[in-house]
C-alpha positions in Angstrom: 51.2 -102.8 -13.9 47.5 -103.0 -14.6 47.4 -106.8 -14.8 49.2 -107.0 -11.7 47.0 -104.6 -10.0 43.6 -106.2 -11.0 45.1 -109.8 -10.5 45.9 -108.8 -7.0 42.6 -106.9 -6.5 40.4 -110.0 -7.3 42.7 -112.8 -5.9 43.4 -111.3 -2.4 40.7 -110.2 0.0 40.9 -107.3 2.1 43.2 -104.1 1.6 44.4 -103.3 -1.9 46.6 -100.4 -3.3 44.7 -97.5 -5.1 45.0 -97.8 -8.9 48.7 -96.7 -9.6 48.1 -95.3 -13.3 45.1 -92.9 -11.8 45.2 -89.4 -13.3 47.9 -90.3 -15.9 45.7 -90.1 -18.7 44.8 -87.0 -20.7 41.3 -85.9 -20.3 39.0 -86.1 -23.1 37.5 -83.4 -25.0 33.7 -82.9 -25.3 33.7 -83.4 -28.9 35.9 -86.7 -28.7 33.7 -88.0 -25.8 30.6 -87.5 -28.3 32.3 -89.3 -31.0 32.7 -92.4 -28.7 29.2 -92.2 -27.8 27.7 -91.7 -31.3 26.3 -94.8 -32.5 28.0 -97.0 -35.2 26.5 -97.0 -38.6 26.4 -100.7 -40.4 28.7 -99.2 -43.1 31.4 -98.4 -40.4 31.0 -102.0 -39.0 31.3 -103.6 -42.4 34.3 -101.4 -43.2 36.0 -102.3 -40.0 35.4 -105.9 -40.6 36.9 -105.9 -44.0 39.8 -104.1 -42.7 40.6 -106.9 -40.2 39.8 -109.4 -43.0 36.8 -111.0 -41.3 
């Protein structure tokens, strides 16, 4: 659904339907938002890359 929404949105000039998944995702708690906004450390990046096998 999301793919077709954005394909239609950017392919056709004029009217478009509102995003059909609006309000279907849970709202994030403040502590989760703060974790997402926190800078990544070099160690976290290296551990993630190692886990991915890069």
